[in-house]
TORTI-258731 format. One record per residue (C-alpha): x, y, z; residue number from 0; residue in three letters. Coordinates in steps of 0.05 Angstrom, whole numbers. Layout:
<px = X | py = Y | pz = Z | seq = NUM | type = ALA> .
...
// end
This chain:
<px = 1841 | py = 2083 | pz = 1814 | seq = 0 | type = UNK> .
<px = 1812 | py = 2098 | pz = 1882 | seq = 1 | type = UNK> .
<px = 1847 | py = 2138 | pz = 1936 | seq = 2 | type = UNK> .
<px = 1873 | py = 2090 | pz = 1989 | seq = 3 | type = UNK> .
<px = 1809 | py = 2088 | pz = 2029 | seq = 4 | type = UNK> .
<px = 1759 | py = 2110 | pz = 1975 | seq = 5 | type = UNK> .
<px = 1715 | py = 2172 | pz = 1976 | seq = 6 | type = UNK> .
<px = 1651 | py = 2197 | pz = 2007 | seq = 7 | type = UNK> .
<px = 1607 | py = 2252 | pz = 1978 | seq = 8 | type = UNK> .
<px = 1546 | py = 2283 | pz = 2010 | seq = 9 | type = UNK> .
<px = 1511 | py = 2330 | pz = 1963 | seq = 10 | type = UNK> .
<px = 1441 | py = 2342 | pz = 1991 | seq = 11 | type = UNK> .
<px = 1396 | py = 2324 | pz = 2049 | seq = 12 | type = UNK> .
<px = 1395 | py = 2248 | pz = 2056 | seq = 13 | type = UNK> .
<px = 1437 | py = 2241 | pz = 1993 | seq = 14 | type = UNK> .
<px = 1503 | py = 2205 | pz = 1994 | seq = 15 | type = UNK> .
<px = 1552 | py = 2173 | pz = 1946 | seq = 16 | type = UNK> .
<px = 1609 | py = 2129 | pz = 1971 | seq = 17 | type = UNK> .
<px = 1661 | py = 2082 | pz = 1944 | seq = 18 | type = UNK> .
<px = 1704 | py = 2057 | pz = 2000 | seq = 19 | type = UNK> .
<px = 1753 | py = 2003 | pz = 2021 | seq = 20 | type = UNK> .
<px = 1733 | py = 1973 | pz = 2088 | seq = 21 | type = UNK> .
<px = 1762 | py = 1910 | pz = 2119 | seq = 22 | type = UNK> .
<px = 1800 | py = 1900 | pz = 2055 | seq = 23 | type = UNK> .
<px = 1737 | py = 1898 | pz = 2012 | seq = 24 | type = UNK> .
<px = 1711 | py = 1947 | pz = 1959 | seq = 25 | type = UNK> .
<px = 1640 | py = 1972 | pz = 1971 | seq = 26 | type = UNK> .
<px = 1599 | py = 2022 | pz = 1931 | seq = 27 | type = UNK> .
<px = 1534 | py = 2052 | pz = 1954 | seq = 28 | type = UNK> .
<px = 1490 | py = 2112 | pz = 1946 | seq = 29 | type = UNK> .
<px = 1423 | py = 2142 | pz = 1968 | seq = 30 | type = UNK> .
<px = 1379 | py = 2197 | pz = 1938 | seq = 31 | type = UNK> .
<px = 1333 | py = 2246 | pz = 1974 | seq = 32 | type = UNK> .
<px = 1275 | py = 2205 | pz = 1946 | seq = 33 | type = UNK> .
<px = 1299 | py = 2144 | pz = 1985 | seq = 34 | type = UNK> .
<px = 1327 | py = 2104 | pz = 1926 | seq = 35 | type = UNK> .
<px = 1388 | py = 2066 | pz = 1949 | seq = 36 | type = UNK> .
<px = 1442 | py = 2029 | pz = 1911 | seq = 37 | type = UNK> .
<px = 1490 | py = 1976 | pz = 1936 | seq = 38 | type = UNK> .
<px = 1546 | py = 1943 | pz = 1898 | seq = 39 | type = UNK> .
<px = 1590 | py = 1890 | pz = 1931 | seq = 40 | type = UNK> .
<px = 1636 | py = 1895 | pz = 1869 | seq = 41 | type = UNK> .
<px = 1629 | py = 1822 | pz = 1845 | seq = 42 | type = UNK> .
<px = 1661 | py = 1802 | pz = 1781 | seq = 43 | type = UNK> .
<px = 1616 | py = 1801 | pz = 1720 | seq = 44 | type = UNK> .
<px = 1587 | py = 1738 | pz = 1691 | seq = 45 | type = UNK> .
<px = 1619 | py = 1722 | pz = 1624 | seq = 46 | type = UNK> .
<px = 1567 | py = 1723 | pz = 1569 | seq = 47 | type = UNK> .
<px = 1618 | py = 1699 | pz = 1518 | seq = 48 | type = UNK> .
<px = 1622 | py = 1623 | pz = 1513 | seq = 49 | type = UNK> .
<px = 1690 | py = 1630 | pz = 1479 | seq = 50 | type = UNK> .
<px = 1726 | py = 1643 | pz = 1545 | seq = 51 | type = UNK> .
<px = 1760 | py = 1598 | pz = 1595 | seq = 52 | type = UNK> .
<px = 1765 | py = 1606 | pz = 1671 | seq = 53 | type = UNK> .
<px = 1837 | py = 1587 | pz = 1675 | seq = 54 | type = UNK> .
<px = 1903 | py = 1626 | pz = 1681 | seq = 55 | type = UNK> .
<px = 1975 | py = 1607 | pz = 1666 | seq = 56 | type = UNK> .
<px = 2040 | py = 1615 | pz = 1705 | seq = 57 | type = UNK> .
<px = 2110 | py = 1585 | pz = 1701 | seq = 58 | type = UNK> .
<px = 2153 | py = 1547 | pz = 1751 | seq = 59 | type = UNK> .
<px = 2217 | py = 1505 | pz = 1754 | seq = 60 | type = UNK> .
<px = 2259 | py = 1540 | pz = 1700 | seq = 61 | type = UNK> .
<px = 2322 | py = 1502 | pz = 1678 | seq = 62 | type = UNK> .
<px = 2376 | py = 1534 | pz = 1635 | seq = 63 | type = UNK> .
<px = 2408 | py = 1478 | pz = 1592 | seq = 64 | type = UNK> .
<px = 2459 | py = 1525 | pz = 1560 | seq = 65 | type = UNK> .
<px = 2468 | py = 1554 | pz = 1490 | seq = 66 | type = UNK> .
<px = 2398 | py = 1585 | pz = 1490 | seq = 67 | type = UNK> .
<px = 2360 | py = 1523 | pz = 1509 | seq = 68 | type = UNK> .
<px = 2315 | py = 1524 | pz = 1570 | seq = 69 | type = UNK> .
<px = 2256 | py = 1486 | pz = 1601 | seq = 70 | type = UNK> .
<px = 2200 | py = 1507 | pz = 1646 | seq = 71 | type = UNK> .
<px = 2135 | py = 1481 | pz = 1674 | seq = 72 | type = UNK> .
<px = 2074 | py = 1516 | pz = 1644 | seq = 73 | type = UNK> .
<px = 2020 | py = 1511 | pz = 1697 | seq = 74 | type = UNK> .
<px = 1947 | py = 1527 | pz = 1687 | seq = 75 | type = UNK> .
<px = 1905 | py = 1543 | pz = 1748 | seq = 76 | type = UNK> .
<px = 1836 | py = 1518 | pz = 1728 | seq = 77 | type = UNK> .
<px = 1769 | py = 1545 | pz = 1753 | seq = 78 | type = UNK> .
<px = 1726 | py = 1515 | pz = 1697 | seq = 79 | type = UNK> .
<px = 1742 | py = 1471 | pz = 1636 | seq = 80 | type = UNK> .
<px = 1741 | py = 1496 | pz = 1565 | seq = 81 | type = UNK> .
<px = 1683 | py = 1485 | pz = 1516 | seq = 82 | type = UNK> .
<px = 1733 | py = 1465 | pz = 1461 | seq = 83 | type = UNK> .
<px = 1801 | py = 1434 | pz = 1457 | seq = 84 | type = UNK> .
<px = 1838 | py = 1497 | pz = 1441 | seq = 85 | type = UNK> .
<px = 1913 | py = 1501 | pz = 1427 | seq = 86 | type = UNK> .
<px = 1964 | py = 1537 | pz = 1470 | seq = 87 | type = UNK> .
<px = 2015 | py = 1589 | pz = 1450 | seq = 88 | type = UNK> .
<px = 2076 | py = 1619 | pz = 1483 | seq = 89 | type = UNK> .
<px = 2101 | py = 1683 | pz = 1450 | seq = 90 | type = UNK> .
<px = 2167 | py = 1717 | pz = 1463 | seq = 91 | type = UNK> .
<px = 2158 | py = 1789 | pz = 1443 | seq = 92 | type = UNK> .
<px = 2203 | py = 1850 | pz = 1446 | seq = 93 | type = UNK> .
<px = 2194 | py = 1894 | pz = 1508 | seq = 94 | type = UNK> .
<px = 2150 | py = 1942 | pz = 1470 | seq = 95 | type = UNK> .
<px = 2105 | py = 1883 | pz = 1452 | seq = 96 | type = UNK> .
<px = 2107 | py = 1904 | pz = 1379 | seq = 97 | type = UNK> .
<px = 2130 | py = 1838 | pz = 1348 | seq = 98 | type = UNK> .
<px = 2132 | py = 1763 | pz = 1362 | seq = 99 | type = UNK> .
<px = 2205 | py = 1743 | pz = 1357 | seq = 100 | type = UNK> .
<px = 2197 | py = 1669 | pz = 1370 | seq = 101 | type = UNK> .
<px = 2144 | py = 1624 | pz = 1398 | seq = 102 | type = UNK> .
<px = 2126 | py = 1556 | pz = 1427 | seq = 103 | type = UNK> .
<px = 2056 | py = 1536 | pz = 1403 | seq = 104 | type = UNK> .
<px = 2033 | py = 1468 | pz = 1425 | seq = 105 | type = UNK> .
<px = 1973 | py = 1422 | pz = 1438 | seq = 106 | type = UNK> .
<px = 1962 | py = 1411 | pz = 1513 | seq = 107 | type = UNK> .
<px = 1972 | py = 1337 | pz = 1528 | seq = 108 | type = UNK> .
<px = 1909 | py = 1339 | pz = 1571 | seq = 109 | type = UNK> .
<px = 1855 | py = 1369 | pz = 1527 | seq = 110 | type = UNK> .
<px = 1826 | py = 1434 | pz = 1557 | seq = 111 | type = UNK> .
<px = 1756 | py = 1404 | pz = 1557 | seq = 112 | type = UNK> .
<px = 1782 | py = 1353 | pz = 1607 | seq = 113 | type = UNK> .
<px = 1813 | py = 1404 | pz = 1655 | seq = 114 | type = UNK> .
<px = 1779 | py = 1398 | pz = 1723 | seq = 115 | type = UNK> .
<px = 1756 | py = 1457 | pz = 1765 | seq = 116 | type = UNK> .
<px = 1800 | py = 1472 | pz = 1825 | seq = 117 | type = UNK> .
<px = 1860 | py = 1434 | pz = 1797 | seq = 118 | type = UNK> .
<px = 1925 | py = 1452 | pz = 1762 | seq = 119 | type = UNK> .
<px = 1950 | py = 1427 | pz = 1695 | seq = 120 | type = UNK> .
<px = 2026 | py = 1424 | pz = 1689 | seq = 121 | type = UNK> .
<px = 2061 | py = 1419 | pz = 1621 | seq = 122 | type = UNK> .
<px = 2136 | py = 1414 | pz = 1615 | seq = 123 | type = UNK> .
<px = 2161 | py = 1454 | pz = 1556 | seq = 124 | type = UNK> .
<px = 2231 | py = 1463 | pz = 1526 | seq = 125 | type = UNK> .
<px = 2249 | py = 1522 | pz = 1481 | seq = 126 | type = UNK> .
<px = 2312 | py = 1541 | pz = 1443 | seq = 127 | type = UNK> .
<px = 2324 | py = 1614 | pz = 1425 | seq = 128 | type = UNK> .
<px = 2335 | py = 1620 | pz = 1350 | seq = 129 | type = UNK> .
<px = 2407 | py = 1635 | pz = 1332 | seq = 130 | type = UNK> .
<px = 2387 | py = 1696 | pz = 1292 | seq = 131 | type = UNK> .
<px = 2357 | py = 1730 | pz = 1354 | seq = 132 | type = UNK> .
<px = 2398 | py = 1787 | pz = 1383 | seq = 133 | type = UNK> .
<px = 2353 | py = 1820 | pz = 1436 | seq = 134 | type = UNK> .
<px = 2374 | py = 1818 | pz = 1508 | seq = 135 | type = UNK> .
<px = 2303 | py = 1817 | pz = 1538 | seq = 136 | type = UNK> .
<px = 2235 | py = 1791 | pz = 1517 | seq = 137 | type = UNK> .
<px = 2165 | py = 1791 | pz = 1545 | seq = 138 | type = UNK> .
<px = 2136 | py = 1721 | pz = 1552 | seq = 139 | type = UNK> .
<px = 2061 | py = 1715 | pz = 1538 | seq = 140 | type = UNK> .
<px = 2018 | py = 1652 | pz = 1544 | seq = 141 | type = UNK> .
<px = 1948 | py = 1639 | pz = 1520 | seq = 142 | type = UNK> .
<px = 1900 | py = 1594 | pz = 1483 | seq = 143 | type = UNK> .
<px = 1875 | py = 1600 | pz = 1412 | seq = 144 | type = UNK> .
<px = 1828 | py = 1567 | pz = 1362 | seq = 145 | type = UNK> .
<px = 1867 | py = 1542 | pz = 1301 | seq = 146 | type = UNK> .
<px = 1811 | py = 1560 | pz = 1253 | seq = 147 | type = UNK> .
<px = 1818 | py = 1635 | pz = 1245 | seq = 148 | type = UNK> .
<px = 1875 | py = 1638 | pz = 1296 | seq = 149 | type = UNK> .
<px = 1828 | py = 1670 | pz = 1347 | seq = 150 | type = UNK> .
<px = 1856 | py = 1682 | pz = 1417 | seq = 151 | type = UNK> .
<px = 1811 | py = 1657 | pz = 1473 | seq = 152 | type = UNK> .
<px = 1801 | py = 1705 | pz = 1532 | seq = 153 | type = UNK> .
<px = 1829 | py = 1679 | pz = 1598 | seq = 154 | type = UNK> .
<px = 1791 | py = 1695 | pz = 1661 | seq = 155 | type = UNK> .
<px = 1816 | py = 1694 | pz = 1733 | seq = 156 | type = UNK> .
<px = 1783 | py = 1727 | pz = 1794 | seq = 157 | type = UNK> .
<px = 1754 | py = 1785 | pz = 1756 | seq = 158 | type = UNK> .
<px = 1812 | py = 1792 | pz = 1707 | seq = 159 | type = UNK> .
<px = 1802 | py = 1778 | pz = 1633 | seq = 160 | type = UNK> .
<px = 1859 | py = 1780 | pz = 1583 | seq = 161 | type = UNK> .
<px = 1873 | py = 1751 | pz = 1514 | seq = 162 | type = UNK> .
<px = 1945 | py = 1734 | pz = 1532 | seq = 163 | type = UNK> .
<px = 1977 | py = 1730 | pz = 1601 | seq = 164 | type = UNK> .
<px = 2044 | py = 1764 | pz = 1613 | seq = 165 | type = UNK> .
<px = 2077 | py = 1709 | pz = 1655 | seq = 166 | type = UNK> .
<px = 2151 | py = 1726 | pz = 1653 | seq = 167 | type = UNK> .
<px = 2208 | py = 1768 | pz = 1625 | seq = 168 | type = UNK> .
<px = 2265 | py = 1730 | pz = 1591 | seq = 169 | type = UNK> .
<px = 2335 | py = 1759 | pz = 1598 | seq = 170 | type = UNK> .
<px = 2390 | py = 1733 | pz = 1552 | seq = 171 | type = UNK> .
<px = 2465 | py = 1741 | pz = 1559 | seq = 172 | type = UNK> .
<px = 2511 | py = 1729 | pz = 1500 | seq = 173 | type = UNK> .
<px = 2585 | py = 1727 | pz = 1485 | seq = 174 | type = UNK> .
<px = 2607 | py = 1734 | pz = 1413 | seq = 175 | type = UNK> .
<px = 2535 | py = 1723 | pz = 1391 | seq = 176 | type = UNK> .
<px = 2528 | py = 1658 | pz = 1430 | seq = 177 | type = UNK> .
<px = 2478 | py = 1653 | pz = 1487 | seq = 178 | type = UNK> .
<px = 2513 | py = 1640 | pz = 1553 | seq = 179 | type = UNK> .
<px = 2454 | py = 1644 | pz = 1601 | seq = 180 | type = UNK> .
<px = 2380 | py = 1657 | pz = 1604 | seq = 181 | type = UNK> .
<px = 2338 | py = 1681 | pz = 1663 | seq = 182 | type = UNK> .
<px = 2263 | py = 1680 | pz = 1669 | seq = 183 | type = UNK> .
<px = 2233 | py = 1729 | pz = 1718 | seq = 184 | type = UNK> .
<px = 2162 | py = 1713 | pz = 1735 | seq = 185 | type = UNK> .
<px = 2109 | py = 1767 | pz = 1729 | seq = 186 | type = UNK> .
<px = 2053 | py = 1764 | pz = 1782 | seq = 187 | type = UNK> .
<px = 1985 | py = 1756 | pz = 1751 | seq = 188 | type = UNK> .
<px = 1939 | py = 1816 | pz = 1747 | seq = 189 | type = UNK> .
<px = 1892 | py = 1817 | pz = 1806 | seq = 190 | type = UNK> .
<px = 1820 | py = 1839 | pz = 1814 | seq = 191 | type = UNK> .
<px = 1845 | py = 1895 | pz = 1860 | seq = 192 | type = UNK> .
<px = 1867 | py = 1932 | pz = 1798 | seq = 193 | type = UNK> .
<px = 1795 | py = 1929 | pz = 1774 | seq = 194 | type = UNK> .
<px = 1769 | py = 1946 | pz = 1844 | seq = 195 | type = UNK> .
<px = 1730 | py = 1880 | pz = 1849 | seq = 196 | type = UNK> .
<px = 1724 | py = 1832 | pz = 1907 | seq = 197 | type = UNK> .
<px = 1752 | py = 1762 | pz = 1891 | seq = 198 | type = UNK> .
<px = 1708 | py = 1707 | pz = 1919 | seq = 199 | type = UNK> .
<px = 1646 | py = 1752 | pz = 1918 | seq = 200 | type = UNK> .
<px = 1638 | py = 1759 | pz = 1994 | seq = 201 | type = UNK> .
<px = 1572 | py = 1782 | pz = 2024 | seq = 202 | type = UNK> .
<px = 1576 | py = 1855 | pz = 2048 | seq = 203 | type = UNK> .
<px = 1530 | py = 1888 | pz = 2098 | seq = 204 | type = UNK> .
<px = 1507 | py = 1956 | pz = 2073 | seq = 205 | type = UNK> .
<px = 1458 | py = 1966 | pz = 2130 | seq = 206 | type = UNK> .
<px = 1396 | py = 1968 | pz = 2086 | seq = 207 | type = UNK> .
<px = 1415 | py = 1904 | pz = 2050 | seq = 208 | type = UNK> .
<px = 1466 | py = 1848 | pz = 2055 | seq = 209 | type = UNK> .
<px = 1490 | py = 1823 | pz = 1987 | seq = 210 | type = UNK> .
<px = 1548 | py = 1797 | pz = 1946 | seq = 211 | type = UNK> .
<px = 1515 | py = 1825 | pz = 1884 | seq = 212 | type = UNK> .
<px = 1490 | py = 1894 | pz = 1864 | seq = 213 | type = UNK> .
<px = 1421 | py = 1924 | pz = 1866 | seq = 214 | type = UNK> .
<px = 1377 | py = 1985 | pz = 1872 | seq = 215 | type = UNK> .
<px = 1323 | py = 1990 | pz = 1925 | seq = 216 | type = UNK> .
<px = 1266 | py = 2035 | pz = 1904 | seq = 217 | type = UNK> .
<px = 1210 | py = 2051 | pz = 1954 | seq = 218 | type = UNK> .
<px = 1141 | py = 2049 | pz = 1922 | seq = 219 | type = UNK> .
<px = 1102 | py = 2072 | pz = 1983 | seq = 220 | type = UNK> .
<px = 1103 | py = 2059 | pz = 2058 | seq = 221 | type = UNK> .
<px = 1082 | py = 1987 | pz = 2045 | seq = 222 | type = UNK> .
<px = 1127 | py = 1963 | pz = 1988 | seq = 223 | type = UNK> .
<px = 1195 | py = 1969 | pz = 1955 | seq = 224 | type = UNK> .
<px = 1228 | py = 1941 | pz = 1892 | seq = 225 | type = UNK> .
<px = 1296 | py = 1908 | pz = 1892 | seq = 226 | type = UNK> .
<px = 1323 | py = 1916 | pz = 1821 | seq = 227 | type = UNK> .
<px = 1383 | py = 1872 | pz = 1803 | seq = 228 | type = UNK> .
<px = 1444 | py = 1897 | pz = 1766 | seq = 229 | type = UNK> .
<px = 1453 | py = 1859 | pz = 1700 | seq = 230 | type = UNK> .
<px = 1509 | py = 1813 | pz = 1677 | seq = 231 | type = UNK> .
<px = 1527 | py = 1791 | pz = 1747 | seq = 232 | type = UNK> .
<px = 1526 | py = 1719 | pz = 1773 | seq = 233 | type = UNK> .
<px = 1472 | py = 1692 | pz = 1819 | seq = 234 | type = UNK> .
<px = 1478 | py = 1726 | pz = 1887 | seq = 235 | type = UNK> .
<px = 1449 | py = 1731 | pz = 1956 | seq = 236 | type = UNK> .
<px = 1404 | py = 1790 | pz = 1974 | seq = 237 | type = UNK> .
<px = 1379 | py = 1801 | pz = 2045 | seq = 238 | type = UNK> .
<px = 1341 | py = 1867 | pz = 2050 | seq = 239 | type = UNK> .
<px = 1334 | py = 1897 | pz = 2120 | seq = 240 | type = UNK> .
<px = 1259 | py = 1893 | pz = 2129 | seq = 241 | type = UNK> .
<px = 1261 | py = 1928 | pz = 2196 | seq = 242 | type = UNK> .
<px = 1290 | py = 1990 | pz = 2163 | seq = 243 | type = UNK> .
<px = 1255 | py = 1987 | pz = 2095 | seq = 244 | type = UNK> .
<px = 1186 | py = 1965 | pz = 2120 | seq = 245 | type = UNK> .
<px = 1186 | py = 1982 | pz = 2194 | seq = 246 | type = UNK> .
<px = 1111 | py = 1970 | pz = 2203 | seq = 247 | type = UNK> .
<px = 1107 | py = 1903 | pz = 2168 | seq = 248 | type = UNK> .
<px = 1087 | py = 1840 | pz = 2205 | seq = 249 | type = UNK> .
<px = 1094 | py = 1796 | pz = 2144 | seq = 250 | type = UNK> .
<px = 1113 | py = 1807 | pz = 2071 | seq = 251 | type = UNK> .
<px = 1100 | py = 1778 | pz = 2002 | seq = 252 | type = UNK> .
<px = 1156 | py = 1771 | pz = 1950 | seq = 253 | type = UNK> .
<px = 1140 | py = 1774 | pz = 1875 | seq = 254 | type = UNK> .
<px = 1193 | py = 1766 | pz = 1821 | seq = 255 | type = UNK> .
<px = 1189 | py = 1800 | pz = 1753 | seq = 256 | type = UNK> .
<px = 1229 | py = 1773 | pz = 1694 | seq = 257 | type = UNK> .
<px = 1257 | py = 1811 | pz = 1634 | seq = 258 | type = UNK> .
<px = 1193 | py = 1798 | pz = 1596 | seq = 259 | type = UNK> .
<px = 1153 | py = 1832 | pz = 1651 | seq = 260 | type = UNK> .
<px = 1123 | py = 1766 | pz = 1673 | seq = 261 | type = UNK> .
<px = 1111 | py = 1758 | pz = 1748 | seq = 262 | type = UNK> .
<px = 1118 | py = 1699 | pz = 1795 | seq = 263 | type = UNK> .
<px = 1105 | py = 1695 | pz = 1869 | seq = 264 | type = UNK> .
<px = 1168 | py = 1672 | pz = 1904 | seq = 265 | type = UNK> .
<px = 1143 | py = 1677 | pz = 1976 | seq = 266 | type = UNK> .
<px = 1070 | py = 1685 | pz = 1994 | seq = 267 | type = UNK> .
<px = 1078 | py = 1700 | pz = 2068 | seq = 268 | type = UNK> .
<px = 1143 | py = 1714 | pz = 2105 | seq = 269 | type = UNK> .
<px = 1146 | py = 1738 | pz = 2177 | seq = 270 | type = UNK> .
<px = 1182 | py = 1805 | pz = 2178 | seq = 271 | type = UNK> .
<px = 1218 | py = 1790 | pz = 2243 | seq = 272 | type = UNK> .
<px = 1257 | py = 1735 | pz = 2208 | seq = 273 | type = UNK> .
<px = 1315 | py = 1749 | pz = 2159 | seq = 274 | type = UNK> .
<px = 1292 | py = 1748 | pz = 2087 | seq = 275 | type = UNK> .
<px = 1347 | py = 1716 | pz = 2046 | seq = 276 | type = UNK> .
<px = 1337 | py = 1712 | pz = 1971 | seq = 277 | type = UNK> .
<px = 1382 | py = 1676 | pz = 1920 | seq = 278 | type = UNK> .
<px = 1370 | py = 1714 | pz = 1855 | seq = 279 | type = UNK> .
<px = 1400 | py = 1708 | pz = 1786 | seq = 280 | type = UNK> .
<px = 1399 | py = 1772 | pz = 1743 | seq = 281 | type = UNK> .
<px = 1398 | py = 1727 | pz = 1682 | seq = 282 | type = UNK> .
<px = 1327 | py = 1705 | pz = 1700 | seq = 283 | type = UNK> .
<px = 1301 | py = 1760 | pz = 1745 | seq = 284 | type = UNK> .
<px = 1297 | py = 1835 | pz = 1732 | seq = 285 | type = UNK> .
<px = 1269 | py = 1855 | pz = 1800 | seq = 286 | type = UNK> .
<px = 1231 | py = 1831 | pz = 1860 | seq = 287 | type = UNK> .
<px = 1175 | py = 1870 | pz = 1894 | seq = 288 | type = UNK> .
<px = 1168 | py = 1862 | pz = 1969 | seq = 289 | type = UNK> .
<px = 1101 | py = 1883 | pz = 1997 | seq = 290 | type = UNK> .
<px = 1070 | py = 1886 | pz = 2066 | seq = 291 | type = UNK> .
<px = 1015 | py = 1834 | pz = 2073 | seq = 292 | type = UNK> .
// end
């Protein structure tokens, strides 16, 4: 974990390494004496696993019916629908998370493939604590699974990826072995701050480049530089500072190179006095070369 405001290290002439928190955003950058620069706006990685879902659960509206029976709304905040109609599970584990003591597996009434981005899916569930249970406190986990093979499906939310979400702690009071009350204390979801990522992928100005992705800028000579994309990230905006990187340029040419070393001209002639804004996807592009015309 970073110190509160990050760190800054200078280790040689024109060499710097920094990871800082500024205006509430994480930013990482470096420069070498040879002029190679690195900028990372700390976006969340693109999932390369199709067996994931961009949705995250929480609970609301808990009702204690007495004698160990209670109801709650299981709410899924959906960013993207699922690729399959997976089943849902709710596990009540001991506080060491060493054993499932009882559970509430179910099929969501709205199939996950029909969940719509930017919406919530609410499912009312009712659970009764088994009479043989004696623990006073349980961890409540929620997730999705594929019935064949009982494989848990990773849940993604703003840079966080888990196989099961810890949504609440269940406290149980008993008298003479009979449950007299239950209390569910909600657990806030893990946030991207813990992973030092920037939710929403905002564009950050590093001076030599504005981006909401991550890249290296490698000077080739006084008339050209390469902008090399970091892999596994989503499509992002890259706006190199031509005035700083190619101060003598009147116009520039932009050529993209893919992962098979094949080249394609993106821009034949761009006036250097105008901002050069590129939308680049690391899945398709390894680097772009910007050359003075």
